[in-house]
N, CA, C and O atoms as a Tinker XYZ file with bonds, in Angstrom:
   524  protein
     1  N      0.841000   -1.179000    0.000000    73     2
     2  CA     0.000000    0.000000    0.000000    64     1     3
     3  C      0.886000    1.243000    0.000000    63     2     4     5
     4  O      1.864000    1.322000    0.744000    81     3
     5  N      0.535000    2.204000   -0.838000    73     3     6
     6  CA     1.279000    3.457000   -0.914000    64     5     7
     7  C      0.689000    4.472000    0.033000    63     6     8     9
     8  O     -0.523000    4.514000    0.246000    81     7
     9  N      1.554000    5.290000    0.601000    73     7    10
    10  CA     1.115000    6.392000    1.450000    64     9    11
    11  C      1.388000    7.679000    0.707000    63    10    12    13
    12  O      2.497000    7.899000    0.220000    81    11
    13  N      0.385000    8.528000    0.619000    73    11    14
    14  CA     0.531000    9.808000   -0.056000    64    13    15
    15  C      0.494000   10.909000    0.993000    63    14    16    17
    16  O     -0.395000   10.938000    1.844000    81    15
    17  N      1.458000   11.806000    0.927000    73    15    18
    18  CA     1.499000   12.938000    1.839000    64    17    19
    19  C      1.273000   14.204000    1.032000    63    18    20    21
    20  O      1.968000   14.452000    0.046000    81    19
    21  N      0.319000   14.988000    1.441000    73    19    22
    22  CA     0.016000   16.246000    0.754000    64    21    23
    23  C      0.340000   17.387000    1.704000    63    22    24    25
    24  O     -0.173000   17.441000    2.822000    81    23
    25  N      1.186000   18.290000    1.256000    73    23    26
    26  CA     1.556000   19.442000    2.080000    64    25    27
    27  C      0.495000   20.522000    1.911000    63    26    28    29
    28  O      0.408000   21.159000    0.861000    81    27
    29  N     -0.303000   20.722000    2.942000    73    27    30
    30  CA    -1.352000   21.736000    2.903000    64    29    31
    31  C     -0.974000   22.946000    3.748000    63    30    32    33
    32  O     -1.835000   23.746000    4.114000    81    31
    33  N      0.314000   23.080000    4.057000    73    31    34
    34  CA     0.752000   24.181000    4.920000    64    33    35
    35  C      0.542000   25.533000    4.264000    63    34    36    37
    36  O      0.395000   26.543000    4.953000    81    35
    37  N      0.527000   25.560000    2.951000    73    35    38
    38  CA     0.285000   26.822000    2.258000    64    37    39
    39  C     -0.896000   26.648000    1.314000    63    38    40    41
    40  O     -0.730000   26.233000    0.167000    81    39
    41  N     -2.059000   26.960000    1.793000    73    39    42
    42  CA    -3.279000   26.824000    1.021000    64    41    43
    43  C     -3.272000   27.798000   -0.159000    63    42    44    45
    44  O     -2.769000   28.914000   -0.031000    81    43
    45  N     -3.825000   27.390000   -1.307000    73    43    46
    46  CA    -3.852000   28.278000   -2.474000    64    45    47
    47  C     -4.930000   29.356000   -2.411000    63    46    48    49
    48  O     -5.018000   30.189000   -3.313000    81    47
    49  N     -5.757000   29.354000   -1.353000    73    47    50
    50  CA    -6.814000   30.358000   -1.261000    64    49    51
    51  C     -6.360000   31.538000   -0.408000    63    50    52    53
    52  O     -5.394000   31.440000    0.349000    81    51
    53  N     -7.071000   32.649000   -0.542000    73    51    54
    54  CA    -6.757000   33.855000    0.216000    64    53    55
    55  C     -6.903000   33.579000    1.713000    63    54    56    57
    56  O     -7.932000   33.083000    2.173000    81    55
    57  N     -5.875000   33.903000    2.442000    73    55    58
    58  CA    -5.864000   33.651000    3.888000    64    57    59
    59  C     -6.858000   34.536000    4.642000    63    58    60    61
    60  O     -7.315000   34.171000    5.725000    81    59
    61  N     -7.192000   35.695000    4.077000    73    59    62
    62  CA    -8.100000   36.615000    4.754000    64    61    63
    63  C     -9.570000   36.316000    4.439000    63    62    64    65
    64  O    -10.398000   36.241000    5.347000    81    63
    65  N     -9.891000   36.146000    3.150000    73    63    66
    66  CA   -11.312000   36.025000    2.779000    64    65    67
    67  C    -11.677000   34.698000    2.118000    63    66    68    69
    68  O    -12.861000   34.404000    1.954000    81    67
    69  N    -10.687000   33.892000    1.734000    73    67    70
    70  CA   -10.966000   32.587000    1.138000    64    69    71
    71  C    -11.185000   32.572000   -0.361000    63    70    72    73
    72  O    -11.505000   31.525000   -0.925000    81    71
    73  N    -11.018000   33.729000   -1.029000    73    71    74
    74  CA   -11.238000   33.782000   -2.479000    64    73    75
    75  C    -10.037000   33.232000   -3.257000    63    74    76    77
    76  O     -8.925000   33.113000   -2.742000    81    75
    77  N    -10.313000   32.907000   -4.510000    73    75    78
    78  CA    -9.294000   32.516000   -5.484000    64    77    79
    79  C     -9.337000   33.500000   -6.639000    63    78    80    81
    80  O    -10.398000   34.087000   -6.849000    81    79
    81  N     -8.299000   33.732000   -7.393000    73    79    82
    82  CA    -6.965000   33.216000   -7.119000    64    81    83
    83  C     -6.299000   34.013000   -6.001000    63    82    84    85
    84  O     -6.683000   35.145000   -5.708000    81    83
    85  N     -5.313000   33.406000   -5.395000    73    83    86
    86  CA    -4.542000   34.081000   -4.357000    64    85    87
    87  C     -3.069000   34.006000   -4.741000    63    86    88    89
    88  O     -2.599000   33.000000   -5.272000    81    87
    89  N     -2.367000   35.070000   -4.465000    73    87    90
    90  CA    -0.954000   35.178000   -4.805000    64    89    91
    91  C     -0.142000   35.354000   -3.534000    63    90    92    93
    92  O     -0.667000   35.792000   -2.510000    81    91
    93  N      1.119000   35.018000   -3.598000    73    91    94
    94  CA     1.980000   35.209000   -2.441000    64    93    95
    95  C      2.171000   36.694000   -2.165000    63    94    96    97
    96  O      2.397000   37.490000   -3.076000    81    95
    97  N      2.078000   37.041000   -0.912000    73    95    98
    98  CA     2.304000   38.413000   -0.462000    64    97    99
    99  C      3.381000   38.389000    0.612000    63    98   100   101
   100  O      3.281000   37.638000    1.582000    81    99
   101  N      4.408000   39.209000    0.436000    73    99   102
   102  CA     5.439000   39.356000    1.460000    64   101   103
   103  C      4.865000   40.207000    2.584000    63   102   104   105
   104  O      4.636000   41.403000    2.404000    81   103
   105  N      4.632000   39.599000    3.735000    73   103   106
   106  CA     4.055000   40.336000    4.858000    64   105   107
   107  C      4.957000   41.487000    5.288000    63   106   108   109
   108  O      4.477000   42.476000    5.842000    81   107
   109  N      6.254000   41.367000    5.040000    73   107   110
   110  CA     7.199000   42.407000    5.426000    64   109   111
   111  C      7.397000   43.481000    4.376000    63   110   112   113
   112  O      8.314000   44.294000    4.499000    81   111
   113  N      6.562000   43.508000    3.345000    73   111   114
   114  CA     6.679000   44.516000    2.283000    64   113   115
   115  C      8.091000   44.499000    1.694000    63   114   116   117
   116  O      8.700000   45.544000    1.465000    81   115
   117  N      8.595000   43.283000    1.455000    73   115   118
   118  CA     9.986000   43.086000    1.048000    64   117   119
   119  C     10.367000   43.776000   -0.257000    63   118   120   121
   120  O     11.503000   44.222000   -0.413000    81   119
   121  N      9.432000   43.868000   -1.187000    73   119   122
   122  CA     9.735000   44.543000   -2.452000    64   121   123
   123  C     10.119000   45.991000   -2.221000    63   122   124   125
   124  O     11.002000   46.520000   -2.896000    81   123
   125  N      9.463000   46.628000   -1.275000    73   123   126
   126  CA     9.774000   48.019000   -0.953000    64   125   127
   127  C     11.047000   48.124000   -0.114000    63   126   128   129
   128  O     11.955000   48.881000   -0.456000    81   127
   129  N     11.114000   47.370000    0.977000    73   127   130
   130  CA    12.255000   47.503000    1.884000    64   129   131
   131  C     13.549000   46.947000    1.304000    63   130   132   133
   132  O     14.636000   47.295000    1.767000    81   131
   133  N     13.441000   46.081000    0.289000    73   131   134
   134  CA    14.635000   45.577000   -0.389000    64   133   135
   135  C     15.433000   46.679000   -1.063000    63   134   136   137
   136  O     16.622000   46.508000   -1.333000    81   135
   137  N     14.791000   47.807000   -1.338000    73   135   138
   138  CA    15.501000   48.957000   -1.923000    64   137   139
   139  C     16.497000   49.554000   -0.936000    63   138   140   141
   140  O     17.466000   50.201000   -1.336000    81   139
   141  N     16.257000   49.337000    0.344000    73   139   142
   142  CA    17.070000   49.939000    1.393000    64   141   143
   143  C     17.959000   48.938000    2.115000    63   142   144   145
   144  O     18.861000   49.323000    2.859000    81   143
   145  N     17.701000   47.642000    1.893000    73   143   146
   146  CA    18.454000   46.618000    2.600000    64   145   147
   147  C     18.710000   45.447000    1.643000    63   146   148   149
   148  O     17.778000   44.751000    1.241000    81   147
   149  N     19.983000   45.238000    1.283000    73   147   150
   150  CA    20.325000   44.219000    0.291000    64   149   151
   151  C     20.012000   42.799000    0.757000    63   150   152   153
   152  O     19.708000   41.938000   -0.068000    81   151
   153  N     20.079000   42.541000    2.057000    73   151   154
   154  CA    19.772000   41.184000    2.517000    64   153   155
   155  C     18.282000   40.882000    2.341000    63   154   156   157
   156  O     17.913000   39.749000    2.031000    81   155
   157  N     17.436000   41.876000    2.535000    73   155   158
   158  CA    16.002000   41.684000    2.277000    64   157   159
   159  C     15.795000   41.402000    0.791000    63   158   160   161
   160  O     15.025000   40.514000    0.425000    81   159
   161  N     16.476000   42.151000   -0.054000    73   159   162
   162  CA    16.360000   41.965000   -1.504000    64   161   163
   163  C     16.863000   40.579000   -1.925000    63   162   164   165
   164  O     16.239000   39.924000   -2.760000    81   163
   165  N     17.990000   40.129000   -1.353000    73   163   166
   166  CA    18.530000   38.802000   -1.690000    64   165   167
   167  C     17.558000   37.683000   -1.308000    63   166   168   169
   168  O     17.490000   36.659000   -1.986000    81   167
   169  N     16.821000   37.876000   -0.243000    73   167   170
   170  CA    15.892000   36.846000    0.228000    64   169   171
   171  C     14.498000   36.956000   -0.385000    63   170   172   173
   172  O     13.621000   36.152000   -0.069000    81   171
   173  N     14.286000   37.933000   -1.250000    73   171   174
   174  CA    12.957000   38.188000   -1.805000    64   173   175
   175  C     12.335000   36.924000   -2.412000    63   174   176   177
   176  O     11.184000   36.603000   -2.117000    81   175
   177  N     13.077000   36.213000   -3.245000    73   175   178
   178  CA    12.538000   35.037000   -3.946000    64   177   179
   179  C     12.323000   33.831000   -3.034000    63   178   180   181
   180  O     11.733000   32.837000   -3.459000    81   179
   181  N     12.789000   33.902000   -1.795000    73   179   182
   182  CA    12.559000   32.808000   -0.848000    64   181   183
   183  C     11.173000   32.896000   -0.219000    63   182   184   185
   184  O     10.727000   31.949000    0.428000    81   183
   185  N     10.499000   34.008000   -0.399000    73   183   186
   186  CA     9.154000   34.237000    0.136000    64   185   187
   187  C      9.095000   33.948000    1.637000    63   186   188   189
   188  O      8.190000   33.268000    2.119000    81   187
   189  N     10.077000   34.479000    2.358000    73   187   190
   190  CA    10.067000   34.367000    3.807000    64   189   191
   191  C      8.913000   35.213000    4.334000    63   190   192   193
   192  O      8.649000   36.293000    3.804000    81   191
   193  N      8.243000   34.755000    5.336000    73   191   194
   194  CA     7.145000   35.515000    5.949000    64   193   195
   195  C      6.129000   35.959000    4.901000    63   194   196   197
   196  O      5.796000   37.140000    4.804000    81   195
   197  N      5.647000   35.006000    4.127000    73   195   198
   198  CA     4.654000   35.355000    3.113000    64   197   199
   199  C      3.328000   34.671000    3.414000    63   198   200   201
   200  O      3.253000   33.728000    4.202000    81   199
   201  N      2.289000   35.173000    2.766000    73   199   202
   202  CA     0.937000   34.659000    2.941000    64   201   203
   203  C      0.215000   34.807000    1.605000    63   202   204   205
   204  O      0.507000   35.724000    0.837000    81   203
   205  N     -0.721000   33.913000    1.330000    73   203   206
   206  CA    -1.513000   34.007000    0.104000    64   205   207
   207  C     -2.672000   34.976000    0.315000    63   206   208   209
   208  O     -3.432000   34.859000    1.276000    81   207
   209  N     -2.792000   35.940000   -0.609000    73   207   210
   210  CA    -3.884000   36.906000   -0.573000    64   209   211
   211  C     -4.462000   37.068000   -1.969000    63   210   212   213
   212  O     -3.738000   36.999000   -2.963000    81   211
   213  N     -5.779000   37.284000   -2.040000    73   211   214
   214  CA    -6.413000   37.599000   -3.317000    64   213   215
   215  C     -6.067000   39.052000   -3.671000    63   214   216   217
   216  O     -5.471000   39.770000   -2.868000    81   215
   217  N     -6.442000   39.464000   -4.863000    73   215   218
   218  CA    -6.147000   40.830000   -5.291000    64   217   219
   219  C     -6.720000   41.860000   -4.320000    63   218   220   221
   220  O     -6.014000   42.780000   -3.906000    81   219
   221  N     -7.991000   41.712000   -3.955000    73   219   222
   222  CA    -8.637000   42.705000   -3.092000    64   221   223
   223  C     -7.944000   42.818000   -1.736000    63   222   224   225
   224  O     -7.676000   43.923000   -1.265000    81   223
   225  N     -7.660000   41.695000   -1.118000    73   223   226
   226  CA    -7.009000   41.719000    0.201000    64   225   227
   227  C     -5.563000   42.214000    0.098000    63   226   228   229
   228  O     -5.062000   42.883000    1.001000    81   227
   229  N     -4.902000   41.876000   -1.011000    73   227   230
   230  CA    -3.538000   42.362000   -1.238000    64   229   231
   231  C     -3.544000   43.890000   -1.328000    63   230   232   233
   232  O     -2.681000   44.559000   -0.760000    81   231
   233  N     -4.515000   44.420000   -2.040000    73   231   234
   234  CA    -4.656000   45.872000   -2.161000    64   233   235
   235  C     -4.911000   46.496000   -0.790000    63   234   236   237
   236  O     -4.328000   47.529000   -0.459000    81   235
   237  N     -5.763000   45.887000   -0.010000    73   235   238
   238  CA    -6.088000   46.427000    1.311000    64   237   239
   239  C     -4.862000   46.464000    2.212000    63   238   240   241
   240  O     -4.615000   47.478000    2.865000    81   239
   241  N     -4.086000   45.379000    2.264000    73   239   242
   242  CA    -2.936000   45.374000    3.174000    64   241   243
   243  C     -1.892000   46.398000    2.721000    63   242   244   245
   244  O     -1.243000   47.020000    3.562000    81   243
   245  N     -1.721000   46.583000    1.425000    73   243   246
   246  CA    -0.776000   47.610000    0.974000    64   245   247
   247  C     -1.284000   49.012000    1.306000    63   246   248   249
   248  O     -0.489000   49.906000    1.597000    81   247
   249  N     -2.577000   49.203000    1.265000    73   247   250
   250  CA    -3.145000   50.488000    1.679000    64   249   251
   251  C     -2.874000   50.713000    3.172000    63   250   252   253
   252  O     -2.514000   51.817000    3.583000    81   251
   253  N     -3.045000   49.678000    3.965000    73   251   254
   254  CA    -2.743000   49.783000    5.397000    64   253   255
   255  C     -1.265000   50.119000    5.599000    63   254   256   257
   256  O     -0.922000   50.984000    6.406000    81   255
   257  N     -0.397000   49.432000    4.863000    73   255   258
   258  CA     1.042000   49.745000    4.960000    64   257   259
   259  C      1.300000   51.203000    4.592000    63   258   260   261
   260  O      1.984000   51.926000    5.317000    81   259
   261  N      0.744000   51.625000    3.461000    73   259   262
   262  CA     1.009000   52.982000    2.967000    64   261   263
   263  C      0.562000   54.058000    3.947000    63   262   264   265
   264  O      1.190000   55.113000    4.039000    81   263
   265  N     -0.518000   53.801000    4.678000    73   263   266
   266  CA    -0.975000   54.801000    5.646000    64   265   267
   267  C      0.018000   54.936000    6.804000    63   266   268   269
   268  O      0.017000   55.946000    7.507000    81   267
   269  N      0.856000   53.927000    7.000000    73   267   270
   270  CA     1.850000   53.963000    8.082000    64   269   271
   271  C      3.245000   54.371000    7.598000    63   270   272   273
   272  O      4.083000   54.774000    8.404000    81   271
   273  N      3.497000   54.271000    6.294000    73   271   274
   274  CA     4.841000   54.538000    5.751000    64   273   275
   275  C      5.282000   55.986000    5.929000    63   274   276   277
   276  O      6.481000   56.257000    5.982000    81   275
   277  N      4.356000   56.902000    6.021000    73   275   278
   278  CA     4.713000   58.311000    6.213000    64   277   279
   279  C      5.461000   58.510000    7.529000    63   278   280   281
   280  O      6.186000   59.491000    7.696000    81   279
   281  N      5.282000   57.580000    8.454000    73   279   282
   282  CA     5.940000   57.680000    9.753000    64   281   283
   283  C      7.350000   57.098000    9.759000    63   282   284   285
   284  O      8.089000   57.279000   10.726000    81   283
   285  N      7.734000   56.388000    8.671000    73   283   286
   286  CA     9.037000   55.722000    8.625000    64   285   287
   287  C     10.124000   56.736000    8.279000    63   286   288   289
   288  O     10.121000   57.321000    7.195000    81   287
   289  N     11.042000   56.935000    9.206000    73   287   290
   290  CA    12.089000   57.938000    9.020000    64   289   291
   291  C     13.482000   57.339000    8.810000    63   290   292   293
   292  O     14.293000   57.929000    8.096000    81   291
   293  N     13.776000   56.199000    9.403000    73   291   294
   294  CA    15.117000   55.624000    9.387000    64   293   295
   295  C     15.343000   54.808000    8.116000    63   294   296   297
   296  O     15.206000   53.585000    8.124000    81   295
   297  N     15.686000   55.486000    7.035000    73   295   298
   298  CA    15.849000   54.832000    5.732000    64   297   299
   299  C     17.267000   54.309000    5.552000    63   298   300   301
   300  O     17.992000   54.697000    4.636000    81   299
   301  N     17.631000   53.415000    6.463000    73   299   302
   302  CA    18.918000   52.732000    6.436000    64   301   303
   303  C     18.627000   51.236000    6.381000    63   302   304   305
   304  O     17.484000   50.823000    6.573000    81   303
   305  N     19.657000   50.410000    6.119000    73   303   306
   306  CA    19.403000   48.965000    6.151000    64   305   307
   307  C     18.805000   48.495000    7.483000    63   306   308   309
   308  O     17.886000   47.677000    7.490000    81   307
   309  N     19.312000   48.999000    8.595000    73   307   310
   310  CA    18.779000   48.618000    9.901000    64   309   311
   311  C     17.335000   49.116000   10.059000    63   310   312   313
   312  O     16.475000   48.394000   10.565000    81   311
   313  N     17.084000   50.335000    9.628000    73   311   314
   314  CA    15.729000   50.884000    9.699000    64   313   315
   315  C     14.761000   50.092000    8.842000    63   314   316   317
   316  O     13.607000   49.899000    9.224000    81   315
   317  N     15.225000   49.626000    7.673000    73   315   318
   318  CA    14.378000   48.818000    6.792000    64   317   319
   319  C     14.038000   47.480000    7.457000    63   318   320   321
   320  O     12.908000   47.003000    7.355000    81   319
   321  N     15.003000   46.888000    8.126000    73   319   322
   322  CA    14.761000   45.628000    8.829000    64   321   323
   323  C     13.728000   45.827000    9.935000    63   322   324   325
   324  O     12.831000   45.002000   10.109000    81   323
   325  N     13.856000   46.913000   10.673000    73   323   326
   326  CA    12.892000   47.199000   11.743000    64   325   327
   327  C     11.503000   47.466000   11.173000    63   326   328   329
   328  O     10.512000   46.949000   11.688000    81   327
   329  N     11.425000   48.257000   10.129000    73   327   330
   330  CA    10.129000   48.582000    9.517000    64   329   331
   331  C      9.487000   47.338000    8.910000    63   330   332   333
   332  O      8.268000   47.175000    8.957000    81   331
   333  N     10.318000   46.457000    8.336000    73   331   334
   334  CA     9.805000   45.192000    7.799000    64   333   335
   335  C      9.135000   44.400000    8.919000    63   334   336   337
   336  O      8.055000   43.842000    8.722000    81   335
   337  N      9.757000   44.347000   10.074000    73   335   338
   338  CA     9.178000   43.648000   11.222000    64   337   339
   339  C      7.847000   44.244000   11.644000    63   338   340   341
   340  O      6.921000   43.522000   12.014000    81   339
   341  N      7.757000   45.568000   11.586000    73   339   342
   342  CA     6.497000   46.238000   11.921000    64   341   343
   343  C      5.418000   45.842000   10.909000    63   342   344   345
   344  O      4.281000   45.566000   11.290000    81   343
   345  N      5.773000   45.814000    9.626000    73   343   346
   346  CA     4.798000   45.429000    8.594000    64   345   347
   347  C      4.312000   43.992000    8.803000    63   346   348   349
   348  O      3.127000   43.708000    8.628000    81   347
   349  N      5.213000   43.093000    9.172000    73   347   350
   350  CA     4.819000   41.705000    9.430000    64   349   351
   351  C      3.815000   41.668000   10.575000    63   350   352   353
   352  O      2.800000   40.976000   10.493000    81   351
   353  N      4.096000   42.409000   11.636000    73   351   354
   354  CA     3.175000   42.449000   12.782000    64   353   355
   355  C      1.829000   43.051000   12.396000    63   354   356   357
   356  O      0.781000   42.552000   12.804000    81   355
   357  N      1.859000   44.116000   11.614000    73   355   358
   358  CA     0.625000   44.761000   11.167000    64   357   359
   359  C     -0.193000   43.783000   10.321000    63   358   360   361
   360  O     -1.405000   43.667000   10.502000    81   359
   361  N      0.469000   43.083000    9.398000    73   359   362
   362  CA    -0.227000   42.122000    8.546000    64   361   363
   363  C     -0.826000   40.999000    9.398000    63   362   364   365
   364  O     -1.985000   40.627000    9.214000    81   363
   365  N     -0.040000   40.467000   10.321000    73   363   366
   366  CA    -0.554000   39.400000   11.192000    64   365   367
   367  C     -1.758000   39.879000   12.006000    63   366   368   369
   368  O     -2.742000   39.155000   12.159000    81   367
   369  N     -1.672000   41.099000   12.521000    73   367   370
   370  CA    -2.793000   41.648000   13.298000    64   369   371
   371  C     -4.028000   41.847000   12.428000    63   370   372   373
   372  O     -5.145000   41.574000   12.868000    81   371
   373  N     -3.840000   42.320000   11.200000    73   371   374
   374  CA    -4.972000   42.509000   10.287000    64   373   375
   375  C     -5.598000   41.161000    9.926000    63   374   376   377
   376  O     -6.821000   41.023000    9.914000    81   375
   377  N     -4.750000   40.163000    9.631000    73   375   378
   378  CA    -5.269000   38.831000    9.310000    64   377   379
   379  C     -6.064000   38.245000   10.475000    63   378   380   381
   380  O     -7.048000   37.534000   10.267000    81   379
   381  N     -5.636000   38.545000   11.700000    73   379   382
   382  CA    -6.305000   38.033000   12.899000    64   381   383
   383  C     -7.535000   38.852000   13.288000    63   382   384   385
   384  O     -8.237000   38.504000   14.238000    81   383
   385  N     -7.799000   39.936000   12.559000    73   383   386
   386  CA    -8.959000   40.775000   12.853000    64   385   387
   387  C     -8.715000   41.808000   13.936000    63   386   388   389
   388  O     -9.658000   42.446000   14.405000    81   387
   389  N     -7.466000   41.984000   14.340000    73   387   390
   390  CA    -7.141000   42.968000   15.378000    64   389   391
   391  C     -7.066000   44.388000   14.819000    63   390   392   393
   392  O     -7.161000   45.363000   15.564000    81   391
   393  N     -6.895000   44.494000   13.511000    73   391   394
   394  CA    -6.899000   45.788000   12.817000    64   393   395
   395  C     -8.094000   45.758000   11.875000    63   394   396   397
   396  O     -8.212000   44.850000   11.052000    81   395
   397  N     -8.982000   46.743000   11.988000    73   395   398
   398  CA   -10.151000   46.739000   11.101000    64   397   399
   399  C     -9.757000   46.972000    9.643000    63   398   400   401
   400  O     -8.767000   47.643000    9.352000    81   399
   401  N    -10.539000   46.412000    8.747000    73   399   402
   402  CA   -10.293000   46.599000    7.313000    64   401   403
   403  C    -10.820000   47.966000    6.904000    63   402   404   405
   404  O    -12.013000   48.239000    7.035000    81   403
   405  N     -9.930000   48.829000    6.408000    73   403   406
   406  CA   -10.364000   50.175000    6.030000    64   405   407
   407  C    -11.065000   50.189000    4.675000    63   406   408   409
   408  O    -10.963000   49.235000    3.904000    81   407
   409  N    -11.759000   51.251000    4.399000    73   407   410
   410  CA   -12.326000   51.479000    3.072000    64   409   411
   411  C    -11.209000   52.073000    2.229000    63   410   412   413
   412  O    -10.684000   53.141000    2.543000    81   411
   413  N    -10.848000   51.377000    1.157000    73   411   414
   414  CA    -9.749000   51.818000    0.301000    64   413   415
   415  C    -10.313000   52.726000   -0.789000    63   414   416   417
   416  O    -11.277000   52.359000   -1.461000    81   415
   417  N     -9.717000   53.914000   -0.970000    73   415   418
   418  CA   -10.201000   54.826000   -2.015000    64   417   419
   419  C    -10.100000   54.211000   -3.412000    63   418   420   421
   420  O     -9.164000   53.467000   -3.706000    81   419
   421  N    -11.070000   54.529000   -4.265000    73   419   422
   422  CA   -11.102000   53.998000   -5.629000    64   421   423
   423  C     -9.834000   54.340000   -6.409000    63   422   424   425
   424  O     -9.344000   53.526000   -7.192000    81   423
   425  N     -9.309000   55.533000   -6.195000    73   423   426
   426  CA    -8.083000   55.942000   -6.891000    64   425   427
   427  C     -6.912000   55.036000   -6.507000    63   426   428   429
   428  O     -6.105000   54.667000   -7.359000    81   427
   429  N     -6.822000   54.681000   -5.232000    73   427   430
   430  CA    -5.762000   53.787000   -4.770000    64   429   431
   431  C     -5.926000   52.409000   -5.398000    63   430   432   433
   432  O     -4.948000   51.809000   -5.846000    81   431
   433  N     -7.164000   51.902000   -5.432000    73   431   434
   434  CA    -7.434000   50.586000   -6.018000    64   433   435
   435  C     -7.026000   50.570000   -7.487000    63   434   436   437
   436  O     -6.407000   49.612000   -7.949000    81   435
   437  N     -7.369000   51.628000   -8.225000    73   435   438
   438  CA    -7.036000   51.702000   -9.653000    64   437   439
   439  C     -5.517000   51.704000   -9.863000    63   438   440   441
   440  O     -5.016000   51.035000  -10.767000    81   439
   441  N     -4.794000   52.442000   -9.043000    73   439   442
   442  CA    -3.335000   52.482000   -9.165000    64   441   443
   443  C     -2.729000   51.128000   -8.781000    63   442   444   445
   444  O     -1.793000   50.659000   -9.429000    81   443
   445  N     -3.253000   50.516000   -7.749000    73   443   446
   446  CA    -2.762000   49.206000   -7.340000    64   445   447
   447  C     -3.012000   48.187000   -8.444000    63   446   448   449
   448  O     -2.148000   47.354000   -8.722000    81   447
   449  N     -4.183000   48.241000   -9.079000    73   447   450
   450  CA    -4.503000   47.321000  -10.172000    64   449   451
   451  C     -3.559000   47.520000  -11.349000    63   450   452   453
   452  O     -3.098000   46.549000  -11.948000    81   451
   453  N     -3.270000   48.775000  -11.684000    73   451   454
   454  CA    -2.335000   49.046000  -12.775000    64   453   455
   455  C     -0.971000   48.429000  -12.464000    63   454   456   457
   456  O     -0.374000   47.764000  -13.309000    81   455
   457  N     -0.492000   48.657000  -11.253000    73   455   458
   458  CA     0.800000   48.123000  -10.829000    64   457   459
   459  C      0.781000   46.591000  -10.798000    63   458   460   461
   460  O      1.742000   45.947000  -11.219000    81   459
   461  N     -0.304000   46.017000  -10.304000    73   459   462
   462  CA    -0.441000   44.566000  -10.233000    64   461   463
   463  C     -0.446000   43.964000  -11.638000    63   462   464   465
   464  O      0.222000   42.958000  -11.880000    81   463
   465  N     -1.191000   44.567000  -12.565000    73   463   466
   466  CA    -1.250000   44.075000  -13.938000    64   465   467
   467  C      0.127000   44.118000  -14.599000    63   466   468   469
   468  O      0.479000   43.213000  -15.356000    81   467
   469  N      0.905000   45.159000  -14.320000    73   467   470
   470  CA     2.277000   45.240000  -14.841000    64   469   471
   471  C      3.116000   44.097000  -14.295000    63   470   472   473
   472  O      3.879000   43.470000  -15.031000    81   471
   473  N      2.971000   43.826000  -12.995000    73   471   474
   474  CA     3.726000   42.736000  -12.372000    64   473   475
   475  C      3.357000   41.400000  -13.005000    63   474   476   477
   476  O      4.236000   40.590000  -13.302000    81   475
   477  N      2.047000   41.160000  -13.216000    73   475   478
   478  CA     1.605000   39.906000  -13.827000    64   477   479
   479  C      2.200000   39.773000  -15.227000    63   478   480   481
   480  O      2.659000   38.695000  -15.602000    81   479
   481  N      2.195000   40.855000  -15.998000    73   479   482
   482  CA     2.765000   40.822000  -17.351000    64   481   483
   483  C      4.251000   40.495000  -17.324000    63   482   484   485
   484  O      4.733000   39.694000  -18.124000    81   483
   485  N      4.973000   41.119000  -16.401000    73   483   486
   486  CA     6.415000   40.855000  -16.273000    64   485   487
   487  C      6.670000   39.401000  -15.895000    63   486   488   489
   488  O      7.549000   38.751000  -16.460000    81   487
   489  N      5.899000   38.898000  -14.942000    73   487   490
   490  CA     6.073000   37.513000  -14.494000    64   489   491
   491  C      5.738000   36.530000  -15.604000    63   490   492   493
   492  O      6.427000   35.524000  -15.780000    81   491
   493  N      4.680000   36.821000  -16.353000    73   491   494
   494  CA     4.287000   35.933000  -17.461000    64   493   495
   495  C      5.344000   35.931000  -18.541000    63   494   496   497
   496  O      5.647000   34.879000  -19.104000    81   495
   497  N      5.911000   37.081000  -18.844000    73   495   498
   498  CA     6.921000   37.207000  -19.894000    64   497   499
   499  C      8.186000   36.432000  -19.543000    63   498   500   501
   500  O      8.841000   35.878000  -20.425000    81   499
   501  N      8.526000   36.391000  -18.274000    73   499   502
   502  CA     9.745000   35.697000  -17.849000    64   501   503
   503  C      9.480000   34.256000  -17.439000    63   502   504   505
   504  O     10.411000   33.493000  -17.180000    81   503
   505  N      8.192000   33.887000  -17.382000    73   503   506
   506  CA     7.851000   32.534000  -16.990000    64   505   507
   507  C      8.073000   32.256000  -15.513000    63   506   508   509
   508  O      8.190000   31.101000  -15.103000    81   507
   509  N      8.130000   33.322000  -14.709000    73   507   510
   510  CA     8.432000   33.123000  -13.296000    64   509   511
   511  C      7.254000   33.422000  -12.388000    63   510   512   513
   512  O      7.433000   33.700000  -11.203000    81   511
   513  N      6.055000   33.368000  -12.937000    73   511   514
   514  CA     4.860000   33.665000  -12.127000    64   513   515
   515  C      4.662000   32.577000  -11.088000    63   514   516   517
   516  O      4.590000   31.392000  -11.416000    81   515
   517  N      4.575000   32.983000   -9.855000    73   515   518
   518  CA     4.360000   32.048000   -8.752000    64   517   519
   519  C      3.066000   32.433000   -8.074000    63   518   520   521
   520  O      3.031000   33.384000   -7.292000    81   519
   521  N      2.012000   31.714000   -8.360000    73   519   522
   522  CA     0.724000   32.037000   -7.759000    64   521   523
   523  C      0.460000   31.244000   -6.523000    63   522   524
   524  O     -0.589000   31.404000   -5.899000    81   523
């Protein structure tokens, strides 16, 4: 008799609302902080501290991040590491319902969609899309 093991540790559905499709999201906003810290950038493709989110939830968490980014002053590698940790905590708290889901402005959603569509096109062109 064969035994089959299925790794369900990373569900393909959105962790917040359960919708499909869901894409990997760096809870630490690694794409942004990688500009300030090379070790974060080097680890980007490892998807450390990531979670699957649908487009809508991905947009919401980035809106939550952006509302807090104005407070980030220490734009050094160490400051980026600290801010990344704050983003991870904020994301975890939002996923757990400790932070209410804000109403995201339509203009922000449209810009996020434009940026997301560009990312999808780039990933498709290089064959490196990881959903």
